[in-house]
N, C-alpha and C positions, 0 to 999 in steps of 0.2 A: 468503760469501753474508750480505744483513742481514738482521737480527733484523724481526720480524716488528714491525708498531706497533700498541698493544695499541689496544683501539676506544675510541675516545672518545664516554662515557655521562653525562646529566646527573645529577647529587647533587645530593638531597629532593624533597622531592613537587616543591613548587613549581616549579624548573627541571626537573622531570620534566614535567610540567602546561601550562608553557609550549612545551615540548619537542616536544612529543604536538601543541599548539594550530597550531605553525610549522607543521608536516611535514603534515599531516592536510588545515587548512582553508585556503582563501586568506591571501594576506596581508595582517595586522593593524597598525594603528599602537597605540604605548602605548596611547590614549586607549580602544580598541574590545576589544585582549588585558586589558587587565585589569578590565571589562567580563565578559566572558568567564569570564575567575577567576573573578569574587565570584558570572555566574548557576551556574556548577559548584560553588561552596558552599551559595548556595540548593538548585539542586536536591540534589544530594546529604544534605543537611539535613533536608527535603520527606521525603524517599526511606526515611533511615538511621537519622538522629535525630542525626547529626553532623555538619559539615563535613568536609569532603577539606582544607581546606589551614589552617595557626594566623596567615595574613595578616589585619593591621587594616588590615581599611576603616577608611574612616569617610566619616559623611557629610559632600558636601561643597557644591562650587556646583553642578559638572558631575555628578553623581550620586554614586557613588561612588570614594573614589580611597582609593589605597594606597601610598606610597612605595618600600615592597617590591618590588615589582615592577620600576620600570625602574636598582633594586639589583645583580637576580636576569637582567635582560636583560645587565646589560653585562658580570657569570661568564660570562657562554652565548660571550659574546664573544671574552671575552677566550681560553675553551677555545677556540673556534675550530667551536664546534659550532653555530651563528648567526655568521653576520653581518648588515650594512646595507645595507640597497639603495633605493635613490631612486628612490621611483616618480610619474607623477600619480595628481591620485584626480578623484574624477569631477566635480567644481567646477573644474577646470582649474589645480590647484593643482599642488605638491608635495610628498610625503609622506617621511620615512625610515624604513622598516619592518624586522620582523628577519627571513631567510630563510634555511632551511637550507643549514648550509657544509662540509654531507659528507652521506653518499647513502641512509644510514643510519645507527642509531642501536638502543640497545634501551634498552626506555622498561621503566621496574619502580612500579609502579604497582599498591595494590587491584585484586580484580575489582571494585568497584563504581565507582570511577574511571575505569576504561574504561569503564566502562556509561552512566557519568552527562554525560565530557565525548564522547560520538557522540551526545547527544540534545540537547548543547548544538551540537556543530557544523550538528547538523543542522539546530537553532530558530534560531539566527543565525550559522551563520558568511558561510552572504553577506545577512545585513542590513547595512544602510548604519549607518555609526554612530547616525546620530541618532532610529532606531529602538531600537537596543538600549539606549542612551544613555535615551530617555523608557519602556519596559517596563525598567527597572534600578530608575527612579524610583515603580514601579509595582511594585512589592513588598514585601509583610509590615516586613522587616527594616529596608527602608532606609528606611520613613514611619514605623516605632515608636521612630525615633530621628532624639530631636534634633540639628539641623544642628551640623556641629563634632565630634560624641560618634562613640565606636569605636561601626560598626554592631553588633546585636547582633540574633543571628541565633535566638536563644529564642524573639524577636517572631516567628517565622513563621504560630503559630496563631492566628487570628482569636478562635476559644474560647478559649483557650486567657488572651488580651491582657484579654479579656473580664471575666473574670473577676477576672484581677487588680485589673481597674480599681477592681474594685467588693469586692472581697472577698466573693466566692462561688465554686461550687465550680464546673470546669468543667460539672458533671449540672446545673446549675442555667443555668447561663451559657448550655447549647446548649438548652436550655426557652426561653427567655428569647428564641436567638435564630430559633427555631423560631414562640415568638405573633407575630413581630414582622414577620412575612412574612406579610401578611395572606391571599396568595396561600394558601401552605400554609394556613395555619388554614381558612380555607373549606371546600376540598378532605376537610379533617381529619373536617369537622362531616359536608359533606355524605354521605363514607363511613361515617363514624354514624349517622346517619340512614335512609342507606339497608339499616345493619343493623341497626336496629330495626324496619324494615318488612319485614326476612325478606326483602330482595334480594341477591343475589349479590356478591361482591366485583368491583371492574373493577379491569383490571392496569393494570402502570404507565402502558404507554401508552394506552390508555381514558383512562387518567386525563389525563394530564401531556402526552400525545400522543407521535409523532416524535422520536427524540433529531436 
């Protein structure tokens, strides 16, 4: 009687993330996978104050670029967890994409990772490559990093960046942010005038309209 073969499992955070994306969403080429992993880092940093991976992303010509992902994909091919498949693209060409070569595997990631990956898949899993690329180019870490340099995810907060640029506290930066919004300032002044005249405060919806 033959021994049961051990389950094939991805190793490390990046292998687990790529495997999860390949199992849970439609087939993506290397370029789109790179952007999805980058967005997982952006989402995770925004929600939890730290990155999900330690992948060194670079601000490059076609958005964020990370050579580590190509190497990690080949490791997953060699481990027979993923395999390459040639598929037609929307534009009529053919592309090589990774797909699972096994029916199931165990993914080992923190709960916050699953939460963020599901958000990324819901937001961008069915989006075109061009749509994903354009969105990643509008993210603050990308915009606030010079071309050719590693993406600095700490630059995700515009108030923090504004404070650094002007060498002021974040409280002062937040105040400036409000004062630079004429509409908001006008509404604050109107509320102040109403209070002085003894009128009741308006609700958020009455002031700004329904969301």
